[in-house]
C-alpha positions in Angstrom: 60.2 -49.4 4.6 58.1 -51.6 5.2 60.5 -53.9 6.9 62.0 -51.4 8.7 58.4 -50.2 10.4 58.1 -53.7 11.6 61.6 -53.7 13.0 60.8 -50.3 15.5 57.5 -51.4 16.1 58.8 -54.3 17.0 61.6 -52.2 19.1 58.9 -49.7 20.8 57.2 -53.6 21.8 60.0 -54.7 23.2 60.6 -50.9 25.6 57.1 -51.4 27.4 59.2 -52.7 30.3 61.5 -51.5 33.1 63.6 -48.4 31.5 66.8 -50.1 32.5 68.0 -53.3 33.2 69.0 -53.4 36.6 65.3 -52.7 36.9 65.6 -48.9 38.0 62.7 -46.7 36.7 63.8 -43.2 35.5 62.5 -40.3 37.4 63.4 -36.5 38.7 63.9 -34.5 42.0 60.8 -31.8 40.8 60.2 -29.1 44.4 57.1 -26.9 45.1 58.0 -23.9 44.9 56.6 -22.0 47.9 56.8 -18.2 45.8 56.5 -15.2 48.2 55.1 -11.7 47.4 54.6 -8.8 49.3 50.7 -7.8 50.2 51.0 -4.7 48.6 53.1 -2.8 46.0 56.3 -1.5 46.9 59.8 -0.8 45.7 62.1 -3.9 47.5 64.3 -2.4 49.4 66.1 -4.8 51.1 66.7 -9.0 50.0 69.1 -10.8 52.4 69.3 -13.6 51.1 70.4 -15.5 47.7 69.4 -18.1 45.3 70.9 -21.4 47.3 70.7 -20.2 51.0 69.3 -22.6 53.4 66.7 -20.4 56.0 65.0 -20.6 58.9 61.2 -19.7 60.0 60.7 -16.4 61.0 64.0 -15.0 59.5 63.4 -12.1 57.4 63.6 -12.3 54.0 63.9 -9.1 51.8 61.6 -5.7 52.7 59.5 -3.2 50.1 59.8 0.4 51.3 57.1 1.8 54.3 57.7 5.1 54.4 53.5 5.5 53.5 52.9 2.5 55.8 54.5 3.9 59.0 52.4 7.7 58.1 49.3 6.4 58.3 50.7 4.0 61.5 52.1 7.9 63.5 48.1 9.5 61.5 46.0 6.6 63.5 47.5 6.7 66.1 47.0 10.9 66.7 43.2 10.5 65.7 43.0 7.8 68.2 44.1 9.4 70.8 42.2 12.9 69.4 39.2 10.5 69.6 40.3 9.8 73.8 40.3 12.4 75.0 36.4 13.9 73.4 35.7 10.9 75.2 37.7 11.7 78.2 35.7 15.2 78.2 32.3 13.4 77.3 32.5 11.5 80.4 33.7 14.2 83.0 31.3 17.0 82.3 32.4 21.1 81.5 35.9 22.2 82.3 36.1 24.1 85.6 36.4 27.5 83.0 33.1 26.6 82.3 31.2 25.8 84.8 32.7 29.0 86.8 31.3 31.4 83.9 27.9 29.5 84.3 27.5 30.2 88.3 29.0 34.3 86.8 25.8 34.1 84.4 23.2 32.9 87.3 24.0 34.9 89.8 23.7 38.1 87.4 20.4 36.7 86.4 19.4 36.2 90.1 20.5 40.4 91.1 18.6 41.4 88.5 15.8 39.4 88.8 15.7 40.4 92.8 15.6 43.9 91.0 12.8 43.3 88.7 11.0 42.3 91.6 11.4 45.4 94.3 10.9 47.0 91.4 7.1 45.1 90.6 5.9 45.3 94.4 6.8 48.6 94.4 5.2 49.8 90.9 2.5 48.0 92.1 2.3 49.8 95.1 1.7 52.9 94.0 -0.8 51.9 90.9 -2.9 50.8 93.6 -2.4 54.0 95.5 -3.7 55.7 92.4 -0.4 57.4 91.7 0.9 55.6 88.1 -1.5 54.1 85.9 -2.1 50.8 85.4 0.1 50.7 81.8 3.7 50.7 84.0 2.3 48.3 86.0 2.8 45.8 82.9 5.5 47.0 82.1 7.2 45.9 85.4 5.8 42.4 85.3 6.8 41.9 81.9 10.0 43.1 83.5 9.6 40.6 86.1 8.7 37.5 83.9 11.6 37.5 81.0 14.8 38.2 84.7 12.6 35.5 85.9 13.2 33.1 82.7 16.4 33.6 82.2 17.5 33.1 85.7 16.2 29.4 85.2 17.9 29.4 82.0 21.4 30.2 84.0 21.1 27.1 86.2 19.8 25.0 83.4 22.7 25.6 82.0 24.7 25.3 85.2 23.3 21.8 85.2 23.9 20.7 81.4 28.0 22.1 81.8 28.0 19.3 85.2 26.8 16.6 84.3 28.2 14.6 81.4 27.4 13.8 77.6 23.8 11.6 77.7 24.3 7.8 77.2 24.0 8.1 73.4 26.4 10.8 72.4 29.2 8.5 75.6 28.6 5.3 73.4 29.0 6.9 70.3 31.7 8.9 71.2 33.5 4.6 72.5 32.2 3.5 69.3 34.5 5.5 67.7 37.6 4.5 70.1 37.3 1.7 69.4 37.1 2.3 65.9 40.4 4.6 65.8 42.4 1.7 67.8 41.6 -1.0 65.1 42.8 1.7 62.9 45.5 1.5 64.1 46.0 -2.1 64.4 45.6 -2.1 61.2 48.5 0.4 59.9 50.5 -2.6 62.3 49.6 -5.1 60.2 50.3 -3.2 56.6 53.9 -1.5 58.7 54.8 -5.0 59.4 53.7 -6.6 56.4 56.5 -4.8 54.2 59.4 -6.7 56.0 58.4 -10.7 54.5 59.2 -13.7 56.3 60.6 -17.0 56.1 57.1 -19.4 56.5 58.7 -22.3 57.0 62.2 -24.3 57.0 63.1 -24.3 53.3 66.2 -23.1 50.9 66.0 -20.2 48.0 65.4 -22.0 44.5 64.3 -18.4 42.3 65.1 -15.2 42.9 62.9 -13.3 41.0 63.8 -9.3 42.1 66.2 -7.2 43.0 66.7 -4.1 44.9 65.1 -1.1 43.2 62.6 -3.1 41.6 58.9 -3.0 42.4 57.2 -5.6 44.4 53.4 -6.9 45.0 50.8 -9.4 45.1 51.1 -10.4 41.7 55.2 -10.1 41.1 56.5 -12.4 44.0 61.0 -11.4 44.8 61.5 -14.6 45.3 60.6 -19.1 45.7 61.3 -20.9 48.6 61.7 -24.7 48.7 60.1 -26.9 51.9 61.7 -29.7 52.3 59.0 -31.5 52.4 58.0 -30.1 49.6 60.6 -32.2 47.9 59.3 -34.5 45.5 61.2 -37.6 43.2 58.7 -37.7 40.6 59.1 -40.7 37.9 57.0 -43.1 36.0 55.9 -46.8 35.8 54.0 -49.3 33.4 50.7 -49.8 33.5 51.5 -54.0 34.1 53.8 -52.6 37.3 50.9 -50.1 39.2 50.6 -53.4 40.4 54.3 -52.9 42.7 53.7 -49.4 44.4 51.2 -48.5 46.4 51.2 -44.9 49.4 53.7 -45.1 51.4 55.9 -48.1 49.8 59.1 -47.4 50.2 61.6 -46.6 47.5 65.3 -46.5 46.7 67.2 -43.6 45.1 70.0 -43.7 42.9 72.0 -40.5 41.1 75.6 -38.9 39.7 77.4 -37.7 43.0 75.3 -39.0 45.6 75.1 -40.3 48.3 74.4 -43.7 48.7 71.6 -45.5 50.7 69.2 -42.9 49.3 64.9 -43.4 49.3 62.0 -42.3 50.6 58.4 -42.9 50.6 55.9 -43.1 47.9 53.2 -40.3 48.5 51.4 -40.1 45.7 50.1 -42.7 42.6 47.9 -40.4 39.9 44.7 -42.2 38.9 44.8 -41.1 34.9 47.5 -42.1 32.7 49.4 -40.4 30.3 50.8 -41.4 27.5 53.9 -39.0 26.4 57.0 -38.7 29.9 58.6 -35.3 31.0 61.1 -35.2 27.8 63.2 -37.0 30.0 62.2 -39.9 28.8 63.4 -41.2 25.1 61.3 -41.2 22.2 61.1 -45.0 21.6 59.3 -44.5 25.8 56.1 -42.4 24.1 54.2 -45.2 22.8 54.2 -46.4 26.4 51.6 -45.8 29.3 52.4 -44.9 31.6 50.9 -43.4 35.3 53.0 -40.4 37.7 54.3 -41.7 41.2 55.5 -39.2 43.6 57.8 -39.9 46.9 58.5 -37.9 49.1 62.4 -39.1 49.9 63.7 -39.2 53.7 67.0 -36.3 52.3 65.3 -33.3 50.5 67.8 -31.5 50.9 70.7 -33.7 48.9 68.6 -33.4 45.7 68.3 -29.9 43.7 65.4 -29.4 41.0 65.4 -31.4 37.5 68.0 -33.5 38.7 67.9 -37.5 37.5 67.3 -39.3 39.4 67.3 -43.4 39.4 64.1 -45.5 41.3 64.1 -48.6 42.4 60.7 -50.4 43.8 61.4 -52.9 47.3 
């Protein structure tokens, strides 16, 4: 038993070099996916892509139901139109019908005042001659004052109707119009966000939901892999750290891949790991390795999880 342990230890120490006899390192393709979802929850009504499709930036990928968003937009537009009409009415002053009615009221008040003035003059003359008592004169004086007040009131009302509203009232109406226009923009954005477009070029890797299912901010519909987010991930031993650097070129080879594939190292971990992924054999667990990522020149040539051999240049 002791002999077996010694043999095993010797094998483990001997395996701490490179991954293969030709100096290549074992790795795999790993993509950083963009999970795309609508901003608001809804039922998925349209799905224009399937897994494996290559799409261009701006292409409509899917859409969720938009009936409520359209209704909100129609409501916002109607409210904005009403606010603009109210503002125009305040800026123009009274309507012609209101002005004509106020002018008629003023003419009636002036006629009443004229009649009351004539009556007061006659009563005054009769009181001075001793025909009537002063009580009658006081009564006619009160009637004259009342009709004069009605004339003044009618004149003021006509002037108010002819003038536009106060500046503070108009300013408040203008702010209301701006708020209603902002509501239209929000409603238009909400409606537009019901159809999701590809933010960048890429390949559809996973479709999580189908037409008829509910999607939302935390329930993505699909995963998109941009070409610049495809990585070849491999591991090197601590003694090999001096052989890699940011920007260094590496070569790739894999089953059924064309020759001459290469890439550039874009990431080197600053912390060591003891256990690489399961793609490596169990005796590799004794190694102290560092994760390295390389950006391939032709990302579309690789699939996620695909084993890749990496050779340092």
